[in-house]
All heavy atoms as TSV, in Angstrom:
chain	resi	resn	atom	element	x	y	z
A	1	MET	N	N	149.098	135.164	20.913
A	1	MET	CA	C	148.619	134.666	22.192
A	1	MET	C	C	147.411	135.428	22.609
A	1	MET	O	O	147.425	136.643	22.458
A	1	MET	CB	C	149.692	134.744	23.223
A	1	MET	CG	C	149.195	134.032	24.607
A	1	MET	SD	S	150.501	134.178	25.847
A	1	MET	CE	C	151.138	132.483	25.693
A	2	GLY	N	N	146.172	134.798	22.756
A	2	GLY	CA	C	144.917	135.446	23.070
A	2	GLY	C	C	144.796	135.798	24.539
A	2	GLY	O	O	145.495	135.315	25.414
A	3	MET	N	N	143.869	136.672	24.798
A	3	MET	CA	C	143.594	137.138	26.195
A	3	MET	C	C	142.830	135.959	26.882
A	3	MET	O	O	141.904	135.530	26.350
A	3	MET	CB	C	142.951	138.434	26.235
A	3	MET	CG	C	143.757	139.565	25.766
A	3	MET	SD	S	142.945	141.115	26.003
A	3	MET	CE	C	142.595	141.241	27.723
A	4	VAL	N	N	143.103	135.842	28.158
A	4	VAL	CA	C	142.251	134.935	29.005
A	4	VAL	C	C	141.126	135.828	29.415
A	4	VAL	O	O	141.299	136.852	30.007
A	4	VAL	CB	C	143.216	134.450	30.214
A	4	VAL	CG1	C	142.299	133.637	31.075
A	4	VAL	CG2	C	144.395	133.672	29.626
A	5	GLU	N	N	139.923	135.219	29.222
A	5	GLU	CA	C	138.662	135.848	29.779
A	5	GLU	C	C	138.536	135.548	31.298
A	5	GLU	O	O	138.628	134.473	31.783
A	5	GLU	CB	C	137.563	135.282	28.947
A	5	GLU	CG	C	136.199	135.898	29.254
A	5	GLU	CD	C	135.073	135.315	28.579
A	5	GLU	OE1	O	135.335	134.560	27.608
A	5	GLU	OE2	O	133.939	135.446	29.015
A	6	MET	N	N	138.359	136.544	31.900
A	6	MET	CA	C	138.017	136.500	33.340
A	6	MET	C	C	136.477	136.325	33.610
A	6	MET	O	O	135.716	136.892	32.819
A	6	MET	CB	C	138.381	137.764	34.147
A	6	MET	CG	C	139.904	138.116	34.126
A	6	MET	SD	S	140.918	136.829	34.833
A	6	MET	CE	C	140.572	136.922	36.547
A	7	ARG	N	N	136.215	135.176	34.375
A	7	ARG	CA	C	134.836	134.907	34.522
A	7	ARG	C	C	134.400	135.001	36.028
A	7	ARG	O	O	135.182	134.792	36.759
A	7	ARG	CB	C	134.595	133.408	34.085
A	7	ARG	CG	C	134.897	133.185	32.593
A	7	ARG	CD	C	134.931	131.673	32.349
A	7	ARG	NE	N	134.038	131.621	31.197
A	7	ARG	CZ	C	133.490	130.452	30.822
A	7	ARG	NH1	N	133.654	129.344	31.506
A	7	ARG	NH2	N	132.787	130.466	29.674
A	8	GLU	N	N	133.066	135.152	36.199
A	8	GLU	CA	C	132.463	135.193	37.515
A	8	GLU	C	C	132.744	133.742	38.025
A	8	GLU	O	O	132.536	132.897	37.261
A	8	GLU	CB	C	131.083	135.553	37.551
A	8	GLU	CG	C	130.858	136.986	37.134
A	8	GLU	CD	C	131.399	137.945	38.106
A	8	GLU	OE1	O	131.199	137.738	39.321
A	8	GLU	OE2	O	131.993	139.004	37.746
A	9	PRO	N	N	132.803	133.517	39.331
A	9	PRO	CA	C	133.023	132.153	39.744
A	9	PRO	C	C	131.895	131.259	39.286
A	9	PRO	O	O	132.201	130.042	38.932
A	9	PRO	CB	C	133.035	132.245	41.382
A	9	PRO	CG	C	133.512	133.689	41.441
A	9	PRO	CD	C	133.100	134.456	40.333
A	10	ALA	N	N	130.715	131.530	39.364
A	10	ALA	CA	C	129.634	130.568	38.911
A	10	ALA	C	C	129.538	130.357	37.520
A	10	ALA	O	O	128.875	129.511	37.058
A	10	ALA	CB	C	128.292	131.207	39.506
A	11	ASP	N	N	130.227	131.328	36.678
A	11	ASP	CA	C	130.234	131.127	35.206
A	11	ASP	C	C	130.805	129.637	34.896
A	11	ASP	O	O	130.491	129.148	33.939
A	11	ASP	CB	C	130.940	132.106	34.500
A	11	ASP	CG	C	130.185	133.492	34.302
A	11	ASP	OD1	O	129.052	133.494	34.638
A	11	ASP	OD2	O	130.771	134.391	34.079
A	12	ILE	N	N	131.663	129.221	35.738
A	12	ILE	CA	C	132.305	127.919	35.489
A	12	ILE	C	C	131.162	126.861	35.370
A	12	ILE	O	O	131.260	125.934	34.623
A	12	ILE	CB	C	133.227	127.499	36.676
A	12	ILE	CG1	C	134.471	128.599	36.751
A	12	ILE	CG2	C	133.735	126.116	36.620
A	12	ILE	CD1	C	135.161	128.508	38.044
A	13	LEU	N	N	130.146	127.064	36.025
A	13	LEU	CA	C	128.902	126.118	36.051
A	13	LEU	C	C	127.914	126.573	35.020
A	13	LEU	O	O	126.937	125.881	34.976
A	13	LEU	CB	C	128.372	125.908	37.386
A	13	LEU	CG	C	129.332	125.345	38.537
A	13	LEU	CD1	C	128.661	125.442	39.945
A	13	LEU	CD2	C	129.701	123.923	38.184
A	14	GLY	N	N	128.121	127.653	34.397
A	14	GLY	CA	C	127.237	128.009	33.305
A	14	GLY	C	C	126.313	129.095	33.655
A	14	GLY	O	O	125.627	129.718	32.794
A	15	GLN	N	N	126.210	129.439	34.895
A	15	GLN	CA	C	125.140	130.603	35.281
A	15	GLN	C	C	125.782	131.428	36.330
A	15	GLN	O	O	126.252	130.986	37.417
A	15	GLN	CB	C	123.902	130.044	35.807
A	15	GLN	CG	C	123.017	129.218	34.832
A	15	GLN	CD	C	121.873	128.674	35.345
A	15	GLN	OE1	O	121.734	128.364	36.464
A	15	GLN	NE2	N	120.838	128.740	34.636
A	16	ALA	N	N	125.953	132.667	36.005
A	16	ALA	CA	C	126.361	133.638	36.902
A	16	ALA	C	C	125.526	134.044	38.054
A	16	ALA	O	O	124.241	134.125	37.838
A	16	ALA	CB	C	126.893	134.952	36.280
A	17	LEU	N	N	126.066	134.246	39.279
A	17	LEU	CA	C	125.206	134.610	40.386
A	17	LEU	C	C	124.867	136.116	40.215
A	17	LEU	O	O	125.641	136.987	39.655
A	17	LEU	CB	C	125.905	134.503	41.698
A	17	LEU	CG	C	126.264	133.100	41.964
A	17	LEU	CD1	C	127.178	132.992	43.333
A	17	LEU	CD2	C	125.052	132.164	42.334
A	18	THR	N	N	123.789	136.472	40.587
A	18	THR	CA	C	123.354	138.000	40.501
A	18	THR	C	C	124.099	138.577	41.707
A	18	THR	O	O	124.518	137.917	42.636
A	18	THR	CB	C	121.801	138.250	40.717
A	18	THR	OG1	O	121.493	137.843	42.059
A	18	THR	CG2	C	121.034	137.426	39.657
A	19	ARG	N	N	124.160	139.973	41.692
A	19	ARG	CA	C	124.811	140.778	42.738
A	19	ARG	C	C	124.110	140.431	43.990
A	19	ARG	O	O	124.811	140.214	45.053
A	19	ARG	CB	C	124.508	142.259	42.414
A	19	ARG	CG	C	125.356	143.106	43.469
A	19	ARG	CD	C	125.320	144.518	42.945
A	19	ARG	NE	N	125.882	144.606	41.582
A	19	ARG	CZ	C	125.938	145.699	40.946
A	19	ARG	NH1	N	125.327	146.799	41.463
A	19	ARG	NH2	N	126.375	145.730	39.694
A	20	ARG	N	N	122.730	140.408	44.169
A	20	ARG	CA	C	122.040	140.147	45.330
A	20	ARG	C	C	122.316	138.770	45.933
A	20	ARG	O	O	122.545	138.334	46.978
A	20	ARG	CB	C	120.497	140.378	45.190
A	20	ARG	CG	C	119.793	139.984	46.558
A	20	ARG	CD	C	120.289	140.896	47.560
A	20	ARG	NE	N	119.580	142.259	47.485
A	20	ARG	CZ	C	119.574	143.000	48.555
A	20	ARG	NH1	N	120.120	142.675	49.779
A	20	ARG	NH2	N	118.933	144.162	48.403
A	21	GLU	N	N	122.454	137.667	44.958
A	21	GLU	CA	C	122.763	136.297	45.305
A	21	GLU	C	C	124.146	136.241	45.965
A	21	GLU	O	O	124.273	135.476	46.828
A	21	GLU	CB	C	122.586	135.353	44.096
A	21	GLU	CG	C	121.219	135.132	43.708
A	21	GLU	CD	C	120.984	134.442	42.403
A	21	GLU	OE1	O	122.066	134.378	41.435
A	21	GLU	OE2	O	120.001	133.886	42.059
A	22	ARG	N	N	125.064	136.997	45.355
A	22	ARG	CA	C	126.394	137.057	45.898
A	22	ARG	C	C	126.353	137.576	47.332
A	22	ARG	O	O	126.962	137.032	48.219
A	22	ARG	CB	C	127.348	137.978	45.114
A	22	ARG	CG	C	127.737	137.291	43.783
A	22	ARG	CD	C	128.368	138.309	42.845
A	22	ARG	NE	N	129.652	138.021	42.204
A	22	ARG	CZ	C	130.571	137.151	42.471
A	22	ARG	NH1	N	130.538	136.510	43.454
A	22	ARG	NH2	N	131.620	137.189	41.756
A	23	VAL	N	N	125.554	138.544	47.592
A	23	VAL	CA	C	125.393	139.145	48.931
A	23	VAL	C	C	124.853	138.076	49.914
A	23	VAL	O	O	125.305	137.759	51.014
A	23	VAL	CB	C	124.564	140.414	48.939
A	23	VAL	CG1	C	124.152	140.862	50.339
A	23	VAL	CG2	C	125.257	141.500	48.169
A	24	VAL	N	N	123.731	137.411	49.502
A	24	VAL	CA	C	123.124	136.449	50.211
A	24	VAL	C	C	124.049	135.187	50.558
A	24	VAL	O	O	124.257	134.769	51.631
A	24	VAL	CB	C	121.806	135.915	49.675
A	24	VAL	CG1	C	121.326	134.681	50.366
A	24	VAL	CG2	C	120.735	137.093	49.607
A	25	LEU	N	N	124.828	134.834	49.547
A	25	LEU	CA	C	125.714	133.748	49.744
A	25	LEU	C	C	126.896	133.991	50.601
A	25	LEU	O	O	127.149	133.254	51.509
A	25	LEU	CB	C	126.464	133.464	48.275
A	25	LEU	CG	C	127.466	132.278	48.314
A	25	LEU	CD1	C	126.843	131.039	48.829
A	25	LEU	CD2	C	128.014	132.135	46.870
A	26	GLY	N	N	127.186	135.351	50.717
A	26	GLY	CA	C	128.325	135.848	51.606
A	26	GLY	C	C	127.684	135.688	53.094
A	26	GLY	O	O	128.483	135.411	53.954
A	27	GLU	N	N	126.430	135.810	53.307
A	27	GLU	CA	C	125.753	135.906	54.527
A	27	GLU	C	C	125.585	134.484	55.057
A	27	GLU	O	O	125.473	134.273	56.263
A	27	GLU	CB	C	124.449	136.543	54.494
A	27	GLU	CG	C	124.452	137.988	54.173
A	27	GLU	CD	C	124.779	138.909	55.352
A	27	GLU	OE1	O	124.521	138.421	56.563
A	27	GLU	OE2	O	125.327	140.009	55.163
A	28	LEU	N	N	125.560	133.431	54.168
A	28	LEU	CA	C	125.258	132.068	54.587
A	28	LEU	C	C	126.387	131.476	55.495
A	28	LEU	O	O	126.088	130.587	56.213
A	28	LEU	CB	C	125.107	131.179	53.308
A	28	LEU	CG	C	123.814	131.432	52.444
A	28	LEU	CD1	C	123.745	130.560	51.351
A	28	LEU	CD2	C	122.497	131.215	53.373
A	29	GLY	N	N	127.565	132.092	55.363
A	29	GLY	CA	C	128.654	131.559	56.178
A	29	GLY	C	C	128.650	132.068	57.673
A	29	GLY	O	O	129.320	131.558	58.439
A	30	GLU	N	N	127.704	133.027	57.850
A	30	GLU	CA	C	127.605	133.585	59.115
A	30	GLU	C	C	126.655	132.743	60.042
A	30	GLU	O	O	125.879	131.909	59.481
A	30	GLU	CB	C	126.917	134.963	59.105
A	30	GLU	CG	C	127.697	135.922	58.195
A	30	GLU	CD	C	128.734	136.626	58.882
A	30	GLU	OE1	O	128.742	136.962	60.050
A	30	GLU	OE2	O	129.827	136.840	58.206
A	31	ASP	N	N	126.613	132.690	61.271
A	31	ASP	CA	C	125.802	132.021	62.212
A	31	ASP	C	C	124.475	132.710	62.325
A	31	ASP	O	O	124.315	133.306	63.374
A	31	ASP	CB	C	126.520	131.766	63.508
A	31	ASP	CG	C	125.671	130.705	64.314
A	31	ASP	OD1	O	124.877	129.997	63.799
A	31	ASP	OD2	O	125.876	130.710	65.586
A	32	VAL	N	N	123.746	132.981	61.280
A	32	VAL	CA	C	122.506	133.730	61.343
A	32	VAL	C	C	121.321	132.949	60.592
A	32	VAL	O	O	121.612	132.076	59.825
A	32	VAL	CB	C	122.639	135.131	60.616
A	32	VAL	CG1	C	123.644	136.044	61.454
A	32	VAL	CG2	C	123.177	134.969	59.259
A	33	THR	N	N	120.149	133.169	60.959
A	33	THR	CA	C	118.965	132.568	60.208
A	33	THR	C	C	118.689	133.256	59.068
A	33	THR	O	O	119.105	134.411	58.698
A	33	THR	CB	C	117.753	132.526	61.259
A	33	THR	OG1	O	117.370	133.895	61.368
A	33	THR	CG2	C	118.090	132.035	62.536
A	34	LEU	N	N	117.807	132.599	58.129
A	34	LEU	CA	C	117.318	133.278	56.913
A	34	LEU	C	C	116.637	134.563	57.360
A	34	LEU	O	O	116.618	135.614	56.603
A	34	LEU	CB	C	116.498	132.342	56.248
A	34	LEU	CG	C	117.255	131.199	55.533
A	34	LEU	CD1	C	116.327	130.312	54.643
A	34	LEU	CD2	C	118.416	131.486	54.745
A	35	GLN	N	N	115.785	134.482	58.498
A	35	GLN	CA	C	114.955	135.628	58.835
A	35	GLN	C	C	115.988	136.878	59.205
A	35	GLN	O	O	115.723	138.026	58.862
A	35	GLN	CB	C	114.131	135.333	60.027
A	35	GLN	CG	C	113.468	136.469	60.538
A	35	GLN	CD	C	112.424	137.008	59.572
A	35	GLN	OE1	O	111.758	136.221	58.877
A	35	GLN	NE2	N	112.265	138.280	59.381
A	36	GLU	N	N	117.117	136.479	59.867
A	36	GLU	CA	C	118.015	137.607	60.115
A	36	GLU	C	C	118.697	138.101	58.949
A	36	GLU	O	O	118.975	139.306	58.720
A	36	GLU	CB	C	119.093	137.107	61.204
A	36	GLU	CG	C	118.644	136.797	62.549
A	36	GLU	CD	C	119.617	136.010	63.413
A	36	GLU	OE1	O	120.242	135.154	62.868
A	36	GLU	OE2	O	119.517	136.368	64.718
A	37	ILE	N	N	119.044	137.237	57.979
A	37	ILE	CA	C	119.556	137.838	56.634
A	37	ILE	C	C	118.552	138.664	56.001
A	37	ILE	O	O	118.933	139.795	55.494
A	37	ILE	CB	C	119.954	136.567	55.736
A	37	ILE	CG1	C	121.087	135.807	56.345
A	37	ILE	CG2	C	120.359	137.050	54.420
A	37	ILE	CD1	C	121.448	134.486	55.542
A	38	ALA	N	N	117.332	138.230	56.030
A	38	ALA	CA	C	116.189	139.112	55.309
A	38	ALA	C	C	116.078	140.327	56.149
A	38	ALA	O	O	116.058	141.371	55.266
A	38	ALA	CB	C	114.914	138.323	55.594
A	39	GLU	N	N	116.212	140.515	57.329
A	39	GLU	CA	C	116.086	141.714	58.024
A	39	GLU	C	C	117.376	142.637	57.635
A	39	GLU	O	O	117.108	143.820	57.426
A	39	GLU	CB	C	116.011	141.571	59.626
A	39	GLU	CG	C	114.718	140.867	59.992
A	39	GLU	CD	C	114.653	140.421	61.398
A	39	GLU	OE1	O	115.648	140.561	62.099
A	39	GLU	OE2	O	113.691	139.757	61.827
A	40	ARG	N	N	118.486	142.117	57.627
A	40	ARG	CA	C	119.604	142.895	57.290
A	40	ARG	C	C	119.539	143.418	55.840
A	40	ARG	O	O	120.074	144.573	55.492
A	40	ARG	CB	C	120.884	141.974	57.212
A	40	ARG	CG	C	121.320	141.568	58.632
A	40	ARG	CD	C	122.795	140.683	58.381
A	40	ARG	NE	N	123.116	140.198	59.708
A	40	ARG	CZ	C	124.255	139.491	59.787
A	40	ARG	NH1	N	124.907	139.229	58.782
A	40	ARG	NH2	N	124.574	139.029	60.942
A	41	LEU	N	N	118.804	142.764	54.930
A	41	LEU	CA	C	118.773	143.093	53.474
A	41	LEU	C	C	117.402	143.744	53.199
A	41	LEU	O	O	117.216	144.188	52.072
A	41	LEU	CB	C	118.994	141.910	52.719
A	41	LEU	CG	C	120.251	141.097	52.780
A	41	LEU	CD1	C	120.292	139.847	51.880
A	41	LEU	CD2	C	121.530	142.024	52.543
A	42	TYR	N	N	116.622	143.998	54.180
A	42	TYR	CA	C	115.292	144.720	54.071
A	42	TYR	C	C	114.418	143.945	53.070
A	42	TYR	O	O	113.878	144.614	52.170
A	42	TYR	CB	C	115.475	146.231	53.684
A	42	TYR	CG	C	116.362	146.942	54.747
A	42	TYR	CD1	C	117.689	147.192	54.455
A	42	TYR	CD2	C	115.732	147.228	55.970
A	42	TYR	CE1	C	118.455	147.875	55.381
A	42	TYR	CE2	C	116.530	147.948	56.842
A	42	TYR	CZ	C	117.909	148.235	56.585
A	42	TYR	OH	O	118.665	148.747	57.492
A	43	VAL	N	N	114.377	142.519	53.104
A	43	VAL	CA	C	113.541	141.846	52.226
A	43	VAL	C	C	112.760	140.757	53.139
A	43	VAL	O	O	113.109	140.722	54.359
A	43	VAL	CB	C	114.179	141.144	51.135
A	43	VAL	CG1	C	114.842	142.166	50.208
A	43	VAL	CG2	C	115.341	140.248	51.593
A	44	THR	N	N	111.918	140.058	52.468
A	44	THR	CA	C	111.104	139.003	53.298
A	44	THR	C	C	112.035	137.717	53.420
A	44	THR	O	O	112.809	137.540	52.593
A	44	THR	CB	C	109.946	138.750	52.677
A	44	THR	OG1	O	110.072	138.045	51.503
A	44	THR	CG2	C	108.866	139.913	52.516
A	45	ARG	N	N	111.655	136.914	54.389
A	45	ARG	CA	C	112.327	135.678	54.509
A	45	ARG	C	C	112.189	134.759	53.349
A	45	ARG	O	O	112.995	134.060	52.870
A	45	ARG	CB	C	111.821	134.837	55.798
A	45	ARG	CG	C	112.520	133.550	55.979
A	45	ARG	CD	C	111.906	132.875	57.197
A	45	ARG	NE	N	112.437	131.479	57.427
A	45	ARG	CZ	C	112.352	130.387	56.707
A	45	ARG	NH1	N	111.277	130.499	55.766
A	45	ARG	NH2	N	112.864	129.345	56.903
A	46	ASN	N	N	110.943	134.856	52.705
A	46	ASN	CA	C	110.635	134.033	51.504
A	46	ASN	C	C	111.603	134.439	50.379
A	46	ASN	O	O	111.997	133.585	49.613
A	46	ASN	CB	C	109.182	134.128	51.144
A	46	ASN	CG	C	108.330	133.245	52.060
A	46	ASN	OD1	O	108.720	132.372	52.611
A	46	ASN	ND2	N	107.008	133.546	52.102
A	47	THR	N	N	111.813	135.791	50.252
A	47	THR	CA	C	112.717	136.297	49.192
A	47	THR	C	C	114.029	135.636	49.363
A	47	THR	O	O	114.689	135.227	48.355
A	47	THR	CB	C	112.796	137.876	49.145
A	47	THR	OG1	O	111.540	138.306	48.898
A	47	THR	CG2	C	113.940	138.319	48.260
A	48	VAL	N	N	114.650	135.634	50.666
A	48	VAL	CA	C	115.931	135.102	50.850
A	48	VAL	C	C	115.946	133.578	50.582
A	48	VAL	O	O	116.851	133.085	49.922
A	48	VAL	CB	C	116.369	135.395	52.361
A	48	VAL	CG1	C	117.716	134.595	52.670
A	48	VAL	CG2	C	116.582	136.883	52.617
A	49	LYS	N	N	114.855	132.954	50.967
A	49	LYS	CA	C	114.758	131.435	50.679
A	49	LYS	C	C	114.800	131.167	49.203
A	49	LYS	O	O	115.430	130.156	48.852
A	49	LYS	CB	C	113.434	131.009	51.395
A	49	LYS	CG	C	113.183	129.447	51.586
A	49	LYS	CD	C	112.047	129.132	52.286
A	49	LYS	CE	C	111.880	127.691	52.411
A	49	LYS	NZ	N	110.632	127.306	53.093
A	50	SER	N	N	113.997	131.980	48.484
A	50	SER	CA	C	114.089	131.832	47.045
A	50	SER	C	C	115.474	132.083	46.437
A	50	SER	O	O	115.981	131.305	45.516
A	50	SER	CB	C	113.116	132.763	46.384
A	50	SER	OG	O	113.064	132.712	45.118
A	51	GLN	N	N	116.123	133.073	46.914
A	51	GLN	CA	C	117.503	133.363	46.470
A	51	GLN	C	C	118.502	132.281	46.875
A	51	GLN	O	O	119.304	131.969	46.069
A	51	GLN	CB	C	117.917	134.704	46.968
A	51	GLN	CG	C	117.190	135.851	46.433
A	51	GLN	CD	C	117.375	137.257	47.195
A	51	GLN	OE1	O	117.706	137.214	48.277
A	51	GLN	NE2	N	117.311	138.222	46.500
A	52	VAL	N	N	118.288	131.694	47.963
A	52	VAL	CA	C	119.164	130.616	48.375
A	52	VAL	C	C	119.024	129.410	47.529
A	52	VAL	O	O	119.914	128.751	47.104
A	52	VAL	CB	C	118.954	130.269	50.009
A	52	VAL	CG1	C	119.559	128.935	50.288
A	52	VAL	CG2	C	119.444	131.341	50.743
A	53	ARG	N	N	117.734	129.073	47.221
A	53	ARG	CA	C	117.441	127.923	46.372
A	53	ARG	C	C	118.124	128.141	44.985
A	53	ARG	O	O	118.764	127.212	44.335
A	53	ARG	CB	C	116.002	127.624	46.171
A	53	ARG	CG	C	115.360	126.918	47.297
A	53	ARG	CD	C	113.944	126.364	46.866
A	53	ARG	NE	N	112.983	127.516	46.541
A	53	ARG	CZ	C	112.269	128.231	47.203
A	53	ARG	NH1	N	112.110	127.844	48.513
A	53	ARG	NH2	N	111.376	129.177	46.886
A	54	SER	N	N	117.970	129.429	44.503
A	54	SER	CA	C	118.688	129.736	43.127
A	54	SER	C	C	120.219	129.592	43.255
A	54	SER	O	O	120.801	129.023	42.446
A	54	SER	CB	C	118.234	131.117	42.849
A	54	SER	OG	O	118.866	131.556	41.606
A	55	ILE	N	N	120.793	129.934	44.327
A	55	ILE	CA	C	122.178	129.875	44.557
A	55	ILE	C	C	122.650	128.585	44.512
A	55	ILE	O	O	123.582	128.094	43.777
A	55	ILE	CB	C	122.587	130.663	45.985
A	55	ILE	CG1	C	122.434	132.100	45.812
A	55	ILE	CG2	C	123.949	130.224	46.206
A	55	ILE	CD1	C	122.381	132.834	47.178
A	56	TYR	N	N	121.931	127.669	45.224
A	56	TYR	CA	C	122.351	126.262	45.434
A	56	TYR	C	C	122.198	125.611	44.027
A	56	TYR	O	O	123.175	124.849	43.720
A	56	TYR	CB	C	121.252	125.537	46.330
A	56	TYR	CG	C	121.381	125.823	47.857
A	56	TYR	CD1	C	122.263	126.745	48.289
A	56	TYR	CD2	C	120.707	124.974	48.694
A	56	TYR	CE1	C	122.444	126.853	49.745
A	56	TYR	CE2	C	120.711	125.131	50.007
A	56	TYR	CZ	C	121.653	126.104	50.552
A	56	TYR	OH	O	121.711	126.294	51.842
A	57	ARG	N	N	121.209	125.965	43.327
A	57	ARG	CA	C	121.132	125.300	41.941
A	57	ARG	C	C	122.318	125.796	41.040
A	57	ARG	O	O	122.848	125.039	40.282
A	57	ARG	CB	C	119.747	125.780	41.327
A	57	ARG	CG	C	119.550	125.204	39.964
A	57	ARG	CD	C	118.144	125.684	39.336
A	57	ARG	NE	N	117.839	127.153	39.462
A	57	ARG	CZ	C	118.307	128.002	38.720
A	57	ARG	NH1	N	119.231	127.812	37.778
A	57	ARG	NH2	N	118.019	129.258	39.001
A	58	LYS	N	N	122.541	127.080	41.121
A	58	LYS	CA	C	123.655	127.649	40.147
A	58	LYS	C	C	125.058	127.162	40.537
A	58	LYS	O	O	125.766	126.952	39.533
A	58	LYS	CB	C	123.598	129.191	40.274
A	58	LYS	CG	C	122.435	129.800	39.533
A	58	LYS	CD	C	122.431	131.193	39.614
A	58	LYS	CE	C	121.299	131.982	38.892
A	58	LYS	NZ	N	121.366	133.288	38.923
A	59	ILE	N	N	125.312	126.866	41.791
A	59	ILE	CA	C	126.642	126.466	42.151
A	59	ILE	C	C	126.781	124.998	42.420
A	59	ILE	O	O	127.761	124.562	42.663
A	59	ILE	CB	C	127.154	127.330	43.325
A	59	ILE	CG1	C	126.493	126.960	44.655
A	59	ILE	CG2	C	127.250	128.774	43.000
A	59	ILE	CD1	C	127.074	127.613	45.950
A	60	GLY	N	N	125.658	124.286	42.309
A	60	GLY	CA	C	125.760	122.838	42.412
A	60	GLY	C	C	125.855	122.252	43.854
A	60	GLY	O	O	126.495	121.256	43.993
A	61	VAL	N	N	125.213	122.818	44.818
A	61	VAL	CA	C	125.280	122.384	46.163
A	61	VAL	C	C	123.883	122.133	46.689
A	61	VAL	O	O	122.934	122.499	46.073
A	61	VAL	CB	C	126.132	123.302	47.087
A	61	VAL	CG1	C	127.517	123.492	46.651
A	61	VAL	CG2	C	125.343	124.666	47.376
A	62	SER	N	N	123.823	121.534	47.831
A	62	SER	CA	C	122.496	121.190	48.348
A	62	SER	C	C	122.380	121.559	49.891
A	62	SER	O	O	121.308	121.350	50.408
A	62	SER	CB	C	122.134	119.720	48.133
A	62	SER	OG	O	123.047	118.853	48.739
A	63	THR	N	N	123.300	122.059	50.511
A	63	THR	CA	C	123.418	122.416	51.969
A	63	THR	C	C	124.059	123.796	52.120
A	63	THR	O	O	124.847	124.285	51.314
A	63	THR	CB	C	124.076	121.441	52.818
A	63	THR	OG1	O	125.439	121.495	52.473
A	63	THR	CG2	C	123.500	119.985	52.583
A	64	ARG	N	N	123.660	124.307	53.262
A	64	ARG	CA	C	124.175	125.686	53.585
A	64	ARG	C	C	125.669	125.529	53.808
A	64	ARG	O	O	126.493	126.435	53.434
A	64	ARG	CB	C	123.528	126.233	54.740
A	64	ARG	CG	C	123.931	127.623	55.186
A	64	ARG	CD	C	123.030	128.097	56.353
A	64	ARG	NE	N	123.496	129.418	56.749
A	64	ARG	CZ	C	122.644	130.288	57.334
A	64	ARG	NH1	N	121.454	129.854	57.714
A	64	ARG	NH2	N	123.178	131.472	57.865
A	65	ALA	N	N	126.056	124.417	54.410
A	65	ALA	CA	C	127.621	124.260	54.708
A	65	ALA	C	C	128.405	124.198	53.395
A	65	ALA	O	O	129.425	124.760	53.253
A	65	ALA	CB	C	127.842	122.951	55.517
A	66	GLU	N	N	127.814	123.556	52.372
A	66	GLU	CA	C	128.480	123.436	51.079
A	66	GLU	C	C	128.514	124.691	50.419
A	66	GLU	O	O	129.581	124.998	49.829
A	66	GLU	CB	C	127.726	122.254	50.276
A	66	GLU	CG	C	127.961	120.906	50.661
A	66	GLU	CD	C	126.929	119.961	49.901
A	66	GLU	OE1	O	125.962	120.408	49.232
A	66	GLU	OE2	O	127.266	118.717	49.799
A	67	ALA	N	N	127.440	125.493	50.493
A	67	ALA	CA	C	127.420	126.744	49.907
A	67	ALA	C	C	128.374	127.665	50.620
A	67	ALA	O	O	129.072	128.411	49.868
A	67	ALA	CB	C	126.022	127.484	49.888
A	68	ALA	N	N	128.484	127.659	51.870
A	68	ALA	CA	C	129.481	128.399	52.429
A	68	ALA	C	C	130.887	128.143	52.115
A	68	ALA	O	O	131.764	128.952	51.919
A	68	ALA	CB	C	129.262	128.451	54.029
A	69	ALA	N	N	131.298	126.841	51.989
A	69	ALA	CA	C	132.523	126.326	51.666
A	69	ALA	C	C	132.920	126.727	50.182
A	69	ALA	O	O	133.959	127.167	49.906
A	69	ALA	CB	C	132.596	124.799	51.706
A	70	TRP	N	N	131.890	126.671	49.278
A	70	TRP	CA	C	131.978	127.179	47.896
A	70	TRP	C	C	132.312	128.560	47.868
A	70	TRP	O	O	133.186	129.056	47.120
A	70	TRP	CB	C	130.714	126.859	47.119
A	70	TRP	CG	C	130.886	127.107	45.686
A	70	TRP	CD1	C	131.112	126.018	44.693
A	70	TRP	CD2	C	130.759	128.216	44.979
A	70	TRP	NE1	N	131.158	126.678	43.596
A	70	TRP	CE2	C	131.023	127.867	43.507
A	70	TRP	CE3	C	130.401	129.503	45.298
A	70	TRP	CZ2	C	130.857	128.910	42.624
A	70	TRP	CZ3	C	130.375	130.518	44.298
A	70	TRP	CH2	C	130.661	130.197	43.038
A	71	ALA	N	N	131.640	129.350	48.672
A	71	ALA	CA	C	131.792	130.807	48.729
A	71	ALA	C	C	133.198	131.199	49.253
A	71	ALA	O	O	133.881	131.972	48.548
A	71	ALA	CB	C	130.785	131.531	49.719
A	72	ARG	N	N	133.711	130.569	50.260
A	72	ARG	CA	C	135.032	130.731	50.654
A	72	ARG	C	C	136.064	130.338	49.662
A	72	ARG	O	O	137.039	131.119	49.323
A	72	ARG	CB	C	135.344	129.931	52.006
A	72	ARG	CG	C	134.719	130.511	53.277
A	72	ARG	CD	C	135.345	129.783	54.430
A	72	ARG	NE	N	134.904	128.312	54.618
A	72	ARG	CZ	C	133.843	127.920	55.032
A	72	ARG	NH1	N	132.787	128.664	55.329
A	72	ARG	NH2	N	133.534	126.570	54.990
A	73	ALA	N	N	135.882	129.255	49.084
A	73	ALA	CA	C	136.850	128.817	47.898
A	73	ALA	C	C	136.876	129.685	46.826
A	73	ALA	O	O	137.934	129.769	46.037
A	73	ALA	CB	C	136.415	127.421	47.497
A	74	HIS	N	N	135.767	130.441	46.583
A	74	HIS	CA	C	135.663	131.441	45.332
A	74	HIS	C	C	135.748	132.917	45.727
A	74	HIS	O	O	135.420	133.817	44.983
A	74	HIS	CB	C	134.415	131.039	44.610
A	74	HIS	CG	C	134.415	129.774	43.958
A	74	HIS	ND1	N	134.038	128.657	44.579
A	74	HIS	CD2	C	134.813	129.391	42.639
A	74	HIS	CE1	C	134.179	127.617	43.785
A	74	HIS	NE2	N	134.709	127.995	42.596
A	75	GLY	N	N	136.370	133.018	46.980
A	75	GLY	CA	C	136.507	134.463	47.449
A	75	GLY	C	C	135.251	135.404	47.640
A	75	GLY	O	O	135.302	136.560	47.501
A	76	ILE	N	N	134.100	134.717	47.979
A	76	ILE	CA	C	132.877	135.483	48.080
A	76	ILE	C	C	132.709	135.837	49.623
A	76	ILE	O	O	132.117	136.831	49.984
A	76	ILE	CB	C	131.623	134.787	47.481
A	76	ILE	CG1	C	131.963	134.670	46.036
A	76	ILE	CG2	C	130.294	135.353	47.894
A	76	ILE	CD1	C	130.817	133.989	45.284
A	77	GLN	N	N	133.299	135.020	50.448
A	77	GLN	CA	C	133.066	135.381	51.939
A	77	GLN	C	C	134.218	136.094	52.503
A	77	GLN	O	O	135.399	135.772	52.138
A	77	GLN	CB	C	132.827	134.047	52.763
A	77	GLN	CG	C	131.449	133.672	52.549
A	77	GLN	CD	C	131.253	132.479	53.522
A	77	GLN	OE1	O	132.070	131.654	53.807
A	77	GLN	NE2	N	129.882	132.300	53.967
């Protein structure tokens, strides 16, 4: 009997989230703006916006609510 390979949640969809994307994804469930997330992470709003687009693409969602629900379902929040 072979060992079961443990995968990162987004690997199911073929692309793993980066460490920073996981942090940003965790923040999306909070009632904060992208600007507030950027300030917390010491980056620009555009950086966060770019990371959010990448997250959405990788996990197959198109809204912040869907991303937050996905994160909760996969233990990221």
